[in-house]
N, CA and C atoms as a LAMMPS dump frame, in Angstrom:
ITEM: TIMESTEP
0
ITEM: NUMBER OF ATOMS
447
ITEM: BOX BOUNDS ff ff ff
-5.0000000000000000e+02 5.0000000000000000e+02
-5.0000000000000000e+02 5.0000000000000000e+02
-5.0000000000000000e+02 5.0000000000000000e+02
ITEM: ATOMS id mol type element x y z
1 1 1 N 312.801 -74.925 -32.908
2 1 2 C 312.639 -76.29 -33.189
3 1 3 C 313.951 -76.866 -33.705
4 2 1 N 314.642 -77.346 -32.832
5 2 2 C 315.943 -77.913 -33.137
6 2 3 C 315.916 -79.408 -32.889
7 3 1 N 316.198 -80.084 -33.944
8 3 2 C 316.287 -81.528 -33.796
9 3 3 C 317.727 -81.921 -33.972
10 4 1 N 318.111 -82.831 -33.201
11 4 2 C 319.475 -83.308 -33.291
12 4 3 C 319.429 -84.75 -33.762
13 5 1 N 320.185 -84.992 -34.758
14 5 2 C 320.228 -86.341 -35.299
15 5 3 C 321.386 -87.063 -34.649
16 6 1 N 321.131 -88.203 -34.145
17 6 2 C 322.172 -88.932 -33.433
18 6 3 C 323.156 -89.585 -34.381
19 7 1 N 322.799 -89.687 -35.688
20 7 2 C 323.69 -90.336 -36.651
21 7 3 C 324.754 -89.386 -37.166
22 8 1 N 324.557 -88.146 -37.007
23 8 2 C 325.527 -87.199 -37.543
24 8 3 C 326.69 -87.061 -36.592
25 9 1 N 327.808 -86.883 -37.196
26 9 2 C 329.012 -86.663 -36.4
27 9 3 C 329.335 -85.203 -36.43
28 10 1 N 330.004 -84.795 -35.478
29 10 2 C 330.355 -83.385 -35.421
30 10 3 C 331.502 -83.118 -36.369
31 11 1 N 331.491 -81.918 -36.887
32 11 2 C 332.529 -81.51 -37.826
33 11 3 C 333.831 -81.322 -37.086
34 12 1 N 334.86 -81.959 -37.643
35 12 2 C 336.19 -81.794 -37.074
36 12 3 C 337.045 -81.147 -38.143
37 13 1 N 337.583 -80 -37.926
38 13 2 C 338.393 -79.334 -38.941
39 13 3 C 339.661 -80.134 -39.239
40 14 1 N 340.038 -80.109 -40.547
41 14 2 C 341.242 -80.808 -41.002
42 14 3 C 342.403 -79.85 -40.809
43 15 1 N 343.408 -80.325 -40.106
44 15 2 C 344.531 -79.449 -39.811
45 15 3 C 345.831 -79.939 -40.42
46 16 1 N 345.893 -81.17 -40.902
47 16 2 C 347.144 -81.671 -41.483
48 16 3 C 346.868 -82.238 -42.872
49 17 1 N 347.913 -82.365 -43.617
50 17 2 C 347.81 -82.94 -44.965
51 17 3 C 347.395 -84.402 -44.889
52 18 1 N 347.867 -85.118 -43.927
53 18 2 C 347.516 -86.531 -43.783
54 18 3 C 346.026 -86.683 -43.532
55 19 1 N 345.466 -85.837 -42.701
56 19 2 C 344.025 -85.888 -42.456
57 19 3 C 343.247 -85.554 -43.733
58 20 1 N 343.751 -84.587 -44.483
59 20 2 C 343.099 -84.201 -45.743
60 20 3 C 343.136 -85.357 -46.735
61 21 1 N 344.322 -85.967 -46.874
62 21 2 C 344.462 -87.092 -47.799
63 21 3 C 343.546 -88.242 -47.413
64 22 1 N 343.453 -88.534 -46.166
65 22 2 C 342.585 -89.623 -45.705
66 22 3 C 341.13 -89.291 -45.991
67 23 1 N 340.746 -88.04 -45.844
68 23 2 C 339.355 -87.643 -46.031
69 23 3 C 338.927 -87.73 -47.494
70 24 1 N 339.823 -87.435 -48.397
71 24 2 C 339.412 -87.433 -49.81
72 24 3 C 339.979 -88.607 -50.599
73 25 1 N 340.675 -89.521 -49.973
74 25 2 C 341.274 -90.638 -50.706
75 25 3 C 340.217 -91.471 -51.42
76 26 1 N 339.062 -91.645 -50.777
77 26 2 C 338.005 -92.419 -51.436
78 26 3 C 337.518 -91.696 -52.695
79 27 1 N 337.34 -90.41 -52.619
80 27 2 C 336.896 -89.631 -53.783
81 27 3 C 337.943 -89.675 -54.883
82 28 1 N 339.189 -89.551 -54.514
83 28 2 C 340.275 -89.622 -55.501
84 28 3 C 340.271 -90.984 -56.176
85 29 1 N 340.077 -92.033 -55.421
86 29 2 C 340.054 -93.385 -55.971
87 29 3 C 338.891 -93.543 -56.953
88 30 1 N 337.722 -93.023 -56.614
89 30 2 C 336.573 -93.112 -57.529
90 30 3 C 336.849 -92.371 -58.844
91 31 1 N 337.425 -91.193 -58.749
92 31 2 C 337.718 -90.413 -59.962
93 31 3 C 338.77 -91.117 -60.799
94 32 1 N 339.797 -91.634 -60.143
95 32 2 C 340.841 -92.354 -60.881
96 32 3 C 340.26 -93.594 -61.551
97 33 1 N 339.374 -94.297 -60.876
98 33 2 C 338.756 -95.483 -61.472
99 33 3 C 337.881 -95.107 -62.669
100 34 1 N 337.236 -93.955 -62.596
101 34 2 C 336.393 -93.507 -63.699
102 34 3 C 337.237 -93.268 -64.956
103 35 1 N 338.43 -92.737 -64.803
104 35 2 C 339.294 -92.427 -65.942
105 35 3 C 340.442 -93.405 -66.082
106 36 1 N 340.344 -94.582 -65.509
107 36 2 C 341.431 -95.563 -65.557
108 36 3 C 341.694 -96.027 -66.984
109 37 1 N 340.662 -96.165 -67.785
110 37 2 C 340.847 -96.643 -69.152
111 37 3 C 340.94 -95.495 -70.167
112 38 1 N 341.208 -94.301 -69.707
113 38 2 C 341.28 -93.131 -70.586
114 38 3 C 342.378 -93.289 -71.635
115 39 1 N 343.565 -93.754 -71.247
116 39 2 C 344.66 -93.93 -72.209
117 39 3 C 344.292 -94.971 -73.263
118 40 1 N 343.644 -96.038 -72.818
119 40 2 C 343.226 -97.073 -73.764
120 40 3 C 342.176 -96.519 -74.733
121 41 1 N 341.236 -95.746 -74.212
122 41 2 C 340.216 -95.141 -75.07
123 41 3 C 340.83 -94.143 -76.045
124 42 1 N 341.828 -93.41 -75.561
125 42 2 C 342.513 -92.455 -76.427
126 42 3 C 343.215 -93.189 -77.572
127 43 1 N 343.848 -94.309 -77.268
128 43 2 C 344.529 -95.11 -78.28
129 43 3 C 343.517 -95.665 -79.283
130 44 1 N 342.395 -96.165 -78.77
131 44 2 C 341.363 -96.7 -79.655
132 44 3 C 340.772 -95.603 -80.54
133 45 1 N 340.56 -94.433 -79.988
134 45 2 C 340.019 -93.318 -80.773
135 45 3 C 340.992 -92.91 -81.872
136 46 1 N 342.286 -92.898 -81.555
137 46 2 C 343.29 -92.563 -82.569
138 46 3 C 343.287 -93.609 -83.679
139 47 1 N 343.14 -94.875 -83.317
140 47 2 C 343.108 -95.957 -84.307
141 47 3 C 341.855 -95.829 -85.193
142 48 1 N 340.737 -95.515 -84.573
143 48 2 C 339.502 -95.331 -85.342
144 48 3 C 339.658 -94.168 -86.317
145 49 1 N 340.253 -93.081 -85.878
146 49 2 C 340.474 -91.93 -86.765
147 49 3 C 341.392 -92.306 -87.918
148 50 1 N 342.424 -93.116 -87.627
149 50 2 C 343.349 -93.549 -88.674
150 50 3 C 342.611 -94.422 -89.695
151 51 1 N 341.789 -95.339 -89.217
152 51 2 C 341.034 -96.212 -90.122
153 51 3 C 340.057 -95.385 -90.958
154 52 1 N 339.391 -94.422 -90.329
155 52 2 C 338.462 -93.563 -91.075
156 52 3 C 339.197 -92.752 -92.137
157 53 1 N 340.395 -92.277 -91.814
158 53 2 C 341.179 -91.519 -92.796
159 53 3 C 341.576 -92.419 -93.963
160 54 1 N 341.973 -93.662 -93.665
161 54 2 C 342.335 -94.6 -94.728
162 54 3 C 341.124 -94.897 -95.61
163 55 1 N 339.978 -95.097 -94.978
164 55 2 C 338.769 -95.371 -95.752
165 55 3 C 338.359 -94.159 -96.58
166 56 1 N 338.532 -92.974 -96.022
167 56 2 C 338.195 -91.76 -96.774
168 56 3 C 339.095 -91.626 -97.996
169 57 1 N 340.38 -91.941 -97.833
170 57 2 C 341.316 -91.88 -98.952
171 57 3 C 340.943 -92.913 -100.01
172 58 1 N 340.653 -94.135 -99.559
173 58 2 C 340.264 -95.187 -100.496
174 58 3 C 338.952 -94.833 -101.191
175 59 1 N 338.019 -94.259 -100.451
176 59 2 C 336.738 -93.864 -101.031
177 59 3 C 336.931 -92.76 -102.07
178 60 1 N 337.778 -91.795 -101.751
179 60 2 C 338.036 -90.708 -102.703
180 60 3 C 338.671 -91.254 -103.983
181 61 1 N 339.595 -92.209 -103.838
182 61 2 C 340.224 -92.811 -105.015
183 61 3 C 339.196 -93.589 -105.83
184 62 1 N 338.325 -94.326 -105.156
185 62 2 C 337.296 -95.093 -105.863
186 62 3 C 336.315 -94.166 -106.576
187 63 1 N 335.949 -93.073 -105.934
188 63 2 C 335.041 -92.106 -106.558
189 63 3 C 335.703 -91.486 -107.787
190 64 1 N 336.989 -91.166 -107.678
191 64 2 C 337.702 -90.584 -108.82
192 64 3 C 337.75 -91.572 -109.984
193 65 1 N 338.025 -92.853 -109.681
194 65 2 C 338.046 -93.867 -110.738
195 65 3 C 336.665 -94.027 -111.365
196 66 1 N 335.634 -94.02 -110.547
197 66 2 C 334.27 -94.166 -111.069
198 66 3 C 333.899 -92.979 -111.954
199 67 1 N 334.26 -91.772 -111.528
200 67 2 C 333.962 -90.586 -112.337
201 67 3 C 334.716 -90.628 -113.66
202 68 1 N 335.983 -91.072 -113.624
203 68 2 C 336.763 -91.181 -114.858
204 68 3 C 336.143 -92.22 -115.788
205 69 1 N 335.704 -93.337 -115.226
206 69 2 C 335.081 -94.382 -116.042
207 69 3 C 333.766 -93.888 -116.646
208 70 1 N 332.965 -93.188 -115.861
209 70 2 C 331.705 -92.648 -116.377
210 70 3 C 331.961 -91.628 -117.48
211 71 1 N 332.987 -90.823 -117.305
212 71 2 C 333.333 -89.834 -118.321
213 71 3 C 333.755 -90.53 -119.614
214 72 1 N 334.576 -91.57 -119.482
215 72 2 C 335.048 -92.314 -120.655
216 72 3 C 333.872 -92.996 -121.359
217 73 1 N 332.966 -93.575 -120.59
218 73 2 C 331.787 -94.216 -121.18
219 73 3 C 330.963 -93.183 -121.946
220 74 1 N 330.79 -92.005 -121.372
221 74 2 C 330.048 -90.946 -122.049
222 74 3 C 330.707 -90.538 -123.357
223 75 1 N 332.035 -90.428 -123.336
224 75 2 C 332.764 -90.072 -124.556
225 75 3 C 332.593 -91.147 -125.625
226 76 1 N 332.704 -92.421 -125.219
227 76 2 C 332.569 -93.514 -126.179
228 76 3 C 331.148 -93.605 -126.737
229 77 1 N 330.154 -93.392 -125.887
230 77 2 C 328.771 -93.407 -126.371
231 77 3 C 328.53 -92.266 -127.357
232 78 1 N 329.068 -91.087 -127.057
233 78 2 C 328.912 -89.945 -127.963
234 78 3 C 329.613 -90.218 -129.289
235 79 1 N 330.804 -90.82 -129.223
236 79 2 C 331.547 -91.142 -130.438
237 79 3 C 330.796 -92.172 -131.279
238 80 1 N 330.238 -93.191 -130.613
239 80 2 C 329.473 -94.207 -131.337
240 80 3 C 328.229 -93.593 -131.979
241 81 1 N 327.574 -92.699 -131.283
242 81 2 C 326.388 -92.034 -131.823
243 81 3 C 326.757 -91.187 -133.037
244 82 1 N 327.865 -90.45 -132.946
245 82 2 C 328.31 -89.623 -134.071
246 82 3 C 328.61 -90.506 -135.289
247 83 1 N 329.295 -91.63 -135.038
248 83 2 C 329.639 -92.538 -136.128
249 83 3 C 328.378 -93.138 -136.75
250 84 1 N 327.426 -93.514 -135.921
251 84 2 C 326.172 -94.099 -136.415
252 84 3 C 325.409 -93.105 -137.294
253 85 1 N 325.284 -91.867 -136.824
254 85 2 C 324.551 -90.852 -137.59
255 85 3 C 325.306 -90.511 -138.87
256 86 1 N 326.629 -90.397 -138.783
257 86 2 C 327.425 -90.064 -139.968
258 86 3 C 327.331 -91.166 -141.016
259 87 1 N 327.381 -92.414 -140.577
260 87 2 C 327.292 -93.535 -141.513
261 87 3 C 325.915 -93.579 -142.169
262 88 1 N 324.878 -93.387 -141.386
263 88 2 C 323.516 -93.42 -141.932
264 88 3 C 323.287 -92.28 -142.924
265 89 1 N 323.871 -91.122 -142.671
266 89 2 C 323.648 -89.956 -143.536
267 89 3 C 324.662 -89.869 -144.666
268 90 1 N 325.754 -90.616 -144.569
269 90 2 C 326.772 -90.574 -145.611
270 90 3 C 327.614 -89.314 -145.579
271 91 1 N 327.885 -88.795 -144.403
272 91 2 C 328.722 -87.601 -144.264
273 91 3 C 329.918 -87.934 -143.376
274 92 1 N 331.006 -87.166 -143.478
275 92 2 C 332.158 -87.407 -142.604
276 92 3 C 331.821 -87.116 -141.139
277 93 1 N 332.348 -87.937 -140.257
278 93 2 C 332.084 -87.801 -138.822
279 93 3 C 332.578 -86.458 -138.301
280 94 1 N 333.722 -86.001 -138.783
281 94 2 C 334.324 -84.771 -138.289
282 94 3 C 333.518 -83.516 -138.587
283 95 1 N 332.596 -83.589 -139.528
284 95 2 C 331.814 -82.407 -139.887
285 95 3 C 330.517 -82.284 -139.094
286 96 1 N 330.173 -83.309 -138.335
287 96 2 C 328.934 -83.261 -137.555
288 96 3 C 329.131 -82.465 -136.28
289 97 1 N 328.104 -81.72 -135.914
290 97 2 C 328.12 -80.937 -134.68
291 97 3 C 326.842 -81.227 -133.908
292 98 1 N 326.976 -81.306 -132.592
293 98 2 C 325.809 -81.521 -131.746
294 98 3 C 326.107 -82.546 -130.668
295 99 1 N 325.246 -82.574 -129.67
296 99 2 C 325.437 -83.495 -128.555
297 99 3 C 324.377 -84.584 -128.534
298 100 1 N 323.211 -84.311 -129.095
299 100 2 C 322.134 -85.294 -129.078
300 100 3 C 321.946 -85.872 -130.474
301 101 1 N 321.202 -86.971 -130.546
302 101 2 C 320.944 -87.598 -131.84
303 101 3 C 320.235 -86.616 -132.778
304 102 1 N 319.279 -85.874 -132.246
305 102 2 C 318.526 -84.932 -133.077
306 102 3 C 319.444 -83.847 -133.643
307 103 1 N 320.334 -83.318 -132.81
308 103 2 C 321.255 -82.272 -133.274
309 103 3 C 322.203 -82.824 -134.336
310 104 1 N 322.698 -84.048 -134.126
311 104 2 C 323.605 -84.658 -135.1
312 104 3 C 322.878 -84.94 -136.414
313 105 1 N 321.647 -85.436 -136.339
314 105 2 C 320.884 -85.702 -137.561
315 105 3 C 320.57 -84.404 -138.303
316 106 1 N 320.288 -83.338 -137.569
317 106 2 C 320.045 -82.035 -138.204
318 106 3 C 321.314 -81.538 -138.889
319 107 1 N 322.452 -81.719 -138.245
320 107 2 C 323.726 -81.316 -138.836
321 107 3 C 323.998 -82.114 -140.108
322 108 1 N 323.735 -83.42 -140.071
323 108 2 C 323.937 -84.264 -141.254
324 108 3 C 322.991 -83.849 -142.377
325 109 1 N 321.741 -83.533 -142.039
326 109 2 C 320.783 -83.101 -143.061
327 109 3 C 321.231 -81.785 -143.693
328 110 1 N 321.752 -80.884 -142.888
329 110 2 C 322.249 -79.605 -143.406
330 110 3 C 323.428 -79.833 -144.347
331 111 1 N 324.327 -80.728 -143.964
332 111 2 C 325.478 -81.03 -144.827
333 111 3 C 325.026 -81.669 -146.139
334 112 1 N 324.07 -82.581 -146.063
335 112 2 C 323.573 -83.218 -147.29
336 112 3 C 322.854 -82.211 -148.18
337 113 1 N 322.119 -81.277 -147.591
338 113 2 C 321.45 -80.244 -148.384
339 113 3 C 322.48 -79.345 -149.06
340 114 1 N 323.538 -79.028 -148.344
341 114 2 C 324.587 -78.197 -148.931
342 114 3 C 325.274 -78.944 -150.069
343 115 1 N 325.52 -80.226 -149.854
344 115 2 C 326.188 -81.023 -150.878
345 115 3 C 325.324 -81.098 -152.138
346 116 1 N 324.023 -81.202 -151.985
347 116 2 C 323.124 -81.322 -153.14
348 116 3 C 323.052 -80.021 -153.928
349 117 1 N 323.145 -78.902 -153.241
350 117 2 C 323.023 -77.615 -153.938
351 117 3 C 324.364 -77.067 -154.401
352 118 1 N 325.446 -77.659 -154.001
353 118 2 C 326.76 -77.139 -154.397
354 118 3 C 326.927 -77.301 -155.907
355 119 1 N 327.49 -76.285 -156.529
356 119 2 C 327.698 -76.318 -157.979
357 119 3 C 328.798 -77.317 -158.306
358 120 1 N 328.472 -78.175 -159.23
359 120 2 C 329.461 -79.162 -159.646
360 120 3 C 330.039 -78.721 -160.996
361 121 1 N 331.302 -78.908 -161.135
362 121 2 C 331.966 -78.586 -162.394
363 121 3 C 331.81 -79.796 -163.306
364 122 1 N 331.18 -79.572 -164.43
365 122 2 C 330.984 -80.659 -165.389
366 122 3 C 332.216 -80.736 -166.291
367 123 1 N 332.598 -81.921 -166.65
368 123 2 C 333.76 -82.033 -167.543
369 123 3 C 333.43 -81.484 -168.942
370 124 1 N 334.434 -80.943 -169.59
371 124 2 C 334.285 -80.388 -170.935
372 124 3 C 334.284 -81.554 -171.921
373 125 1 N 333.199 -81.749 -172.656
374 125 2 C 333.158 -82.89 -173.578
375 125 3 C 334.136 -82.734 -174.747
376 126 1 N 334.568 -81.528 -175.063
377 126 2 C 335.489 -81.303 -176.175
378 126 3 C 336.946 -81.322 -175.743
379 127 1 N 337.185 -81.512 -174.486
380 127 2 C 338.567 -81.466 -173.995
381 127 3 C 339.342 -82.664 -174.552
382 128 1 N 340.473 -82.366 -175.144
383 128 2 C 341.335 -83.401 -175.697
384 128 3 C 340.954 -83.842 -177.1
385 129 1 N 339.904 -83.303 -177.648
386 129 2 C 339.49 -83.682 -179.006
387 129 3 C 340.16 -82.757 -180.024
388 130 1 N 340.321 -83.254 -181.179
389 130 2 C 340.906 -82.456 -182.263
390 130 3 C 339.818 -82.15 -183.292
391 131 1 N 340.144 -81.245 -184.254
392 131 2 C 339.154 -80.908 -185.269
393 131 3 C 339.084 -82.024 -186.319
394 132 1 N 338.337 -81.822 -187.364
395 132 2 C 338.082 -82.862 -188.361
396 132 3 C 339.354 -83.319 -189.057
397 133 1 N 340.363 -82.48 -189.167
398 133 2 C 341.586 -82.856 -189.864
399 133 3 C 342.501 -83.676 -188.973
400 134 1 N 342.182 -83.755 -187.716
401 134 2 C 343.016 -84.538 -186.804
402 134 3 C 343.985 -83.676 -186.038
403 135 1 N 344.057 -82.392 -186.385
404 135 2 C 344.975 -81.512 -185.676
405 135 3 C 344.159 -80.562 -184.808
406 136 1 N 344.743 -80.141 -183.771
407 136 2 C 344.089 -79.195 -182.887
408 136 3 C 344.067 -77.836 -183.558
409 137 1 N 343.01 -77.07 -183.355
410 137 2 C 342.902 -75.774 -184.007
411 137 3 C 343.925 -74.794 -183.468
412 138 1 N 344.401 -75.009 -182.235
413 138 2 C 345.393 -74.118 -181.673
414 138 3 C 344.802 -72.867 -181.08
415 139 1 N 343.513 -72.663 -181.252
416 139 2 C 342.865 -71.481 -180.71
417 139 3 C 342.144 -71.837 -179.416
418 140 1 N 342.152 -70.892 -178.547
419 140 2 C 341.469 -71.056 -177.26
420 140 3 C 340.103 -70.42 -177.365
421 141 1 N 339.076 -71.162 -177.077
422 141 2 C 337.715 -70.637 -177.129
423 141 3 C 337.186 -70.558 -175.696
424 142 1 N 337.051 -69.348 -175.136
425 142 2 C 336.596 -69.217 -173.753
426 142 3 C 335.157 -69.681 -173.553
427 143 1 N 334.373 -69.768 -174.585
428 143 2 C 332.999 -70.232 -174.437
429 143 3 C 332.942 -71.686 -173.973
430 144 1 N 333.981 -72.431 -174.234
431 144 2 C 333.985 -73.83 -173.791
432 144 3 C 334.196 -73.933 -172.279
433 145 1 N 334.806 -72.921 -171.676
434 145 2 C 335.005 -72.933 -170.226
435 145 3 C 333.717 -72.612 -169.479
436 146 1 N 332.929 -71.704 -170.044
437 146 2 C 331.699 -71.264 -169.391
438 146 3 C 330.526 -71.447 -170.347
439 147 1 N 330.07 -72.649 -170.531
440 147 2 C 329.01 -72.865 -171.521
441 147 3 C 327.663 -72.31 -171.074
442 148 1 N 327.443 -72.115 -169.825
443 148 2 C 326.141 -71.636 -169.359
444 148 3 C 326.017 -70.114 -169.374
445 149 1 N 327.062 -69.398 -169.739
446 149 2 C 327.005 -67.931 -169.789
447 149 3 C 326.586 -67.454 -171.152
């Protein structure tokens, strides 16, 4: 069962370069047209990459500034909290330890408890006084230094 199509042409072998060029010139033209704007697209892609790099650099700088600002705000808030707790408790700011209000208040309470229990040296009521004659006795009495012993 062989059918012959009248629309088909018989194959003619290509024997010269000119015949080859003529046979594929249409295909070459289509391929060239497909990639005709390749250089322009390459230039645009390079420009887009450059803009993205600039934006990435600017974004990184902005993020760094924001992080520095947030860090500074945190430091200032912590300092204000320490000052507030120290003022309310009546203790020096430098002696407080802790990061939260509760820790700072506990530290202040501990310092105040220590201050209340610390032994205070009472002044000697006889210091600088003379005896009944108006002259100092000239003797040293150690009992006056340690009256509670």
